[in-house]
C-alpha positions as CSV (number, residue, x, y, z in Angstrom):
1,M,-20.1,4.0,-31.7
2,F,-17.2,2.8,-29.6
3,A,-14.6,4.4,-31.8
4,F,-16.5,7.7,-31.8
5,L,-16.6,7.7,-28.0
6,L,-12.9,6.8,-27.9
7,V,-12.1,9.8,-30.0
8,I,-14.2,12.1,-27.8
9,H,-12.4,10.7,-24.8
10,A,-9.0,11.5,-26.3
11,I,-10.1,15.0,-27.1
12,I,-11.3,15.5,-23.5
13,A,-8.0,14.2,-22.2
14,A,-6.0,16.5,-24.4
15,T,-8.2,19.5,-23.4
16,L,-7.8,18.6,-19.8
17,V,-4.0,18.5,-20.0
18,T,-4.1,21.9,-21.8
19,V,-6.3,23.5,-19.2
20,I,-4.2,22.2,-16.4
21,L,-1.0,23.5,-17.9
22,M,-2.6,27.0,-18.5
23,Q,-3.3,27.4,-14.8
24,R,-1.1,29.6,-12.7
25,S,1.0,27.7,-10.2
26,E,3.1,29.1,-7.4
27,G,6.0,29.2,-9.7
28,G,4.3,31.3,-12.3
29,G,2.6,28.8,-14.6
30,L,3.0,28.1,-18.2
31,G,0.4,30.4,-19.6
32,M,-1.9,33.2,-18.6
33,G,1.1,35.5,-18.1
34,G,1.1,39.1,-19.3
35,S,-0.7,42.3,-18.3
36,P,-3.5,42.2,-15.8
37,S,-5.7,44.3,-18.0
38,G,-6.5,41.5,-20.4
39,L,-9.8,40.1,-21.5
40,M,-10.4,38.5,-18.1
41,S,-9.0,39.5,-14.7
42,A,-6.6,37.1,-13.0
43,R,-9.3,36.0,-10.5
44,G,-11.8,35.4,-13.3
45,A,-9.3,33.4,-15.3
46,A,-8.4,31.3,-12.3
47,D,-12.1,30.7,-11.5
48,F,-12.8,29.7,-15.1
49,L,-9.8,27.4,-15.4
50,S,-10.6,25.8,-12.1
51,R,-14.2,25.1,-13.1
52,A,-13.1,23.9,-16.5
53,T,-10.7,21.5,-14.9
54,A,-13.4,20.1,-12.7
55,V,-15.8,19.7,-15.5
56,L,-13.3,18.1,-17.8
57,A,-12.0,15.8,-15.1
58,T,-15.6,14.7,-14.3
59,A,-16.2,14.1,-18.0
60,F,-12.9,12.2,-18.3
61,V,-13.8,9.8,-15.5
62,G,-17.3,9.4,-16.7
63,F,-16.1,8.5,-20.2
64,S,-13.5,6.1,-18.8
65,I,-16.2,4.2,-16.9
66,L,-18.5,4.2,-19.9
67,L,-15.8,3.0,-22.2
68,A,-14.9,0.2,-19.8
69,V,-18.5,-1.0,-19.5
70,L,-18.9,-0.9,-23.3
71,A,-15.7,-2.8,-23.9
72,A,-16.6,-5.4,-21.4
73,T,-20.1,-6.0,-22.8
74,R,-19.5,-5.7,-26.5
75,G,-18.4,-8.5,-28.9
76,A,-18.1,-12.2,-28.3
77,P,-17.3,-13.2,-24.8
78,A,-15.4,-16.3,-26.0
79,I,-11.6,-16.3,-26.1
80,D,-10.2,-15.7,-29.5
81,T,-8.2,-18.8,-30.5
82,S,-7.3,-17.7,-34.0
83,L,-3.6,-17.3,-33.1
84,A,-3.4,-20.2,-30.7
85,R,-0.9,-22.9,-31.4
86,T,-1.9,-26.5,-31.3
87,P,-0.1,-28.3,-28.5
88,A,2.5,-30.9,-29.4
89,T,1.4,-34.5,-28.6
90,Q,3.3,-35.8,-25.6
91,A,3.7,-39.3,-24.3
92,P,2.1,-39.9,-20.9
93,I,4.4,-39.2,-18.1
94,T,5.4,-42.3,-16.2
95,Q,7.8,-43.1,-13.4
96,P,11.2,-44.3,-14.7
97,A,11.9,-48.0,-14.3
98,P,14.5,-49.0,-11.7
99,A,17.9,-49.9,-13.1
100,P,18.4,-53.7,-13.5
101,V,20.8,-55.2,-11.0
102,P,23.4,-57.5,-12.6
103,T,23.3,-61.0,-11.2
104,G,27.0,-62.0,-11.4
105,A,28.5,-58.8,-10.0
106,A,30.4,-58.6,-6.8
107,P,28.7,-56.7,-4.0
108,A,29.7,-53.1,-3.6
109,Q,32.4,-52.6,-1.0
110,A,32.5,-49.7,1.4
111,P,35.3,-47.2,0.8
112,A,38.5,-47.8,2.7
113,D,38.9,-45.8,5.9
114,N,42.2,-43.9,5.6
115,S,42.1,-42.3,9.0
116,A,44.7,-44.7,10.5
117,V,47.3,-44.1,7.8
118,P,49.9,-41.5,9.1
119,L,50.5,-38.5,6.9
120,A,53.9,-38.1,5.4
121,R,55.7,-34.9,6.4
């Protein structure tokens, strides 16, 4: 049922594009050119194409909403986990231990202040 409605939706979309391209624009249009003594007059063709565009656009929007509702309500609502990877086991995150202080080491000295030493020129 869903696939059938999807095919109908694609046909409506293709027909809508065709009808829009057949309409006469200010630049001359892509179709409907030729002699004015054709099967339909210019005004009749414009009215027909305008109405066809409106009907097809309404059908397209209606089918879009219908397909969205059907897609949201059909099938299993659970998440498909068939392609999910199993997570790697990780050790628990802990705070790093502080570095041990050596007992026999001399205390750290402050850096020497070299501001009093004159610069050689």
